[in-house]
MIDRENDO-363654 format. One record per residue (C-alpha): residue number from 1; residue in three letters; x, y, z. Coordinates in Angstrom, 2 decimals, decimal comma. Example, Ala and Ser with C-alpha at 12.3 -4.5 7.8 and 13.67 -1.06 7.14 Angstrom:
REM residues 2
+-----+-----+---------+---------+---------+
!   i !  aa !       X !       Y !       Z !
+-----+-----+---------+---------+---------+
!   1 ! ALA !   12,30 !   -4,50 !    7,80 !
!   2 ! SER !   13,67 !   -1,06 !    7,14 !
+-----+-----+---------+---------+---------+
REM end
This chain:
REM residues 82
+-----+-----+---------+---------+---------+
!   i !  aa !       X !       Y !       Z !
+-----+-----+---------+---------+---------+
!   1 ! UNK ! -130,90 ! -121,48 !  -90,41 !
!   2 ! UNK ! -130,83 ! -119,26 !  -87,34 !
!   3 ! UNK ! -129,91 ! -116,33 !  -89,57 !
!   4 ! UNK ! -132,98 ! -117,02 !  -91,73 !
!   5 ! UNK ! -135,23 ! -117,05 !  -88,68 !
!   6 ! UNK ! -133,60 ! -113,90 !  -87,37 !
!   7 ! UNK ! -133,99 ! -112,22 !  -90,78 !
!   8 ! UNK ! -137,66 ! -113,18 !  -90,89 !
!   9 ! UNK ! -138,19 ! -111,73 !  -87,43 !
!  10 ! UNK ! -136,42 ! -108,53 !  -88,41 !
!  11 ! UNK ! -138,52 ! -108,21 !  -91,55 !
!  12 ! UNK ! -141,63 ! -108,85 !  -89,49 !
!  13 ! UNK ! -140,62 ! -106,08 !  -87,10 !
!  14 ! UNK ! -139,85 ! -103,76 !  -90,02 !
!  15 ! UNK ! -143,27 ! -104,42 !  -91,51 !
!  16 ! UNK ! -144,98 ! -103,79 !  -88,21 !
!  17 ! UNK ! -142,96 ! -100,67 !  -87,50 !
!  18 ! UNK ! -143,28 !  -99,08 !  -90,96 !
!  19 ! UNK ! -146,57 ! -100,52 !  -92,12 !
!  20 ! UNK ! -144,97 ! -102,02 !  -95,22 !
!  21 ! UNK ! -146,70 ! -104,90 !  -96,88 !
!  22 ! UNK ! -144,84 ! -108,12 !  -96,07 !
!  23 ! UNK ! -144,26 ! -108,68 !  -99,79 !
!  24 ! UNK ! -142,71 ! -105,24 ! -100,11 !
!  25 ! UNK ! -140,41 ! -105,90 !  -97,18 !
!  26 ! UNK ! -139,45 ! -109,24 !  -98,70 !
!  27 ! UNK ! -138,71 ! -107,64 ! -102,10 !
!  28 ! UNK ! -136,73 ! -104,90 ! -100,35 !
!  29 ! UNK ! -134,47 ! -107,50 !  -98,82 !
!  30 ! UNK ! -134,25 ! -109,92 ! -101,77 !
!  31 ! UNK ! -133,77 ! -107,27 ! -104,45 !
!  32 ! UNK ! -131,83 ! -104,85 ! -102,26 !
!  33 ! UNK ! -134,22 ! -102,04 ! -103,11 !
!  34 ! UNK ! -133,36 !  -98,47 ! -102,25 !
!  35 ! UNK ! -135,65 !  -96,55 !  -99,90 !
!  36 ! UNK ! -137,13 !  -94,73 ! -102,90 !
!  37 ! UNK ! -137,80 !  -98,00 ! -104,74 !
!  38 ! UNK ! -139,33 !  -99,49 ! -101,60 !
!  39 ! UNK ! -141,61 !  -96,48 ! -101,20 !
!  40 ! UNK ! -142,66 !  -96,68 ! -104,86 !
!  41 ! UNK ! -143,32 ! -100,43 ! -104,62 !
!  42 ! UNK ! -145,33 !  -99,95 ! -101,44 !
!  43 ! UNK ! -147,38 !  -97,26 ! -103,18 !
!  44 ! UNK ! -148,08 !  -99,62 ! -106,10 !
!  45 ! UNK ! -149,28 ! -102,32 ! -103,70 !
!  46 ! UNK ! -151,46 !  -99,87 ! -101,74 !
!  47 ! UNK ! -153,02 !  -98,41 ! -104,89 !
!  48 ! UNK ! -153,62 ! -101,88 ! -106,32 !
!  49 ! UNK ! -155,31 ! -103,04 ! -103,10 !
!  50 ! UNK ! -157,58 ! -100,00 ! -103,17 !
!  51 ! UNK ! -158,50 ! -100,53 ! -106,84 !
!  52 ! UNK ! -159,27 ! -104,21 ! -106,20 !
!  53 ! UNK ! -161,37 ! -103,28 ! -103,16 !
!  54 ! UNK ! -163,32 ! -100,78 ! -105,30 !
!  55 ! UNK ! -163,87 ! -103,31 ! -108,08 !
!  56 ! UNK ! -165,08 ! -105,95 ! -105,60 !
!  57 ! UNK ! -167,59 ! -103,45 ! -104,20 !
!  58 ! UNK ! -168,78 ! -102,64 ! -107,73 !
!  59 ! UNK ! -169,29 ! -106,36 ! -108,38 !
!  60 ! UNK ! -171,32 ! -106,71 ! -105,16 !
!  61 ! UNK ! -173,43 ! -103,71 ! -106,20 !
!  62 ! UNK ! -174,02 ! -105,19 ! -109,66 !
!  63 ! UNK ! -175,04 ! -108,52 ! -108,13 !
!  64 ! UNK ! -177,51 ! -106,75 ! -105,80 !
!  65 ! UNK ! -179,01 ! -104,84 ! -108,72 !
!  66 ! UNK ! -179,34 ! -108,08 ! -110,69 !
!  67 ! UNK ! -181,09 ! -109,70 ! -107,74 !
!  68 ! UNK ! -183,57 ! -106,81 ! -107,40 !
!  69 ! UNK ! -184,28 ! -106,82 ! -111,14 !
!  70 ! UNK ! -184,85 ! -110,57 ! -111,21 !
!  71 ! UNK ! -187,12 ! -110,47 ! -108,19 !
!  72 ! UNK ! -189,07 ! -107,56 ! -109,71 !
!  73 ! UNK ! -189,85 ! -109,49 ! -112,90 !
!  74 ! UNK ! -191,04 ! -112,63 ! -111,14 !
!  75 ! UNK ! -194,54 ! -113,28 ! -109,93 !
!  76 ! UNK ! -194,92 ! -113,82 ! -106,17 !
!  77 ! UNK ! -195,24 ! -117,57 ! -106,78 !
!  78 ! UNK ! -192,09 ! -117,65 ! -108,91 !
!  79 ! UNK ! -190,19 ! -115,53 ! -106,38 !
!  80 ! UNK ! -190,94 ! -118,12 ! -103,71 !
!  81 ! UNK ! -189,34 ! -120,80 ! -105,89 !
!  82 ! UNK ! -186,39 ! -118,62 ! -106,83 !
+-----+-----+---------+---------+---------+
REM end
């Protein structure tokens, strides 16, 4: 049990020191990934996070546009009720 705690602390320090995602550090340990594999996996996670962030922003923009379009078609009385 102490070894597990120690391992978790070491992984935590590795993540903080290298900036690796905690999942990447965990996979590195569990799967015994090489440095090259770890770097590739980290890149995949970073690129995926960025794509998801972009998509979420696009969804927010679409929702705003929808809101403006709906408000534009309503009469002032209807807009108050909406």
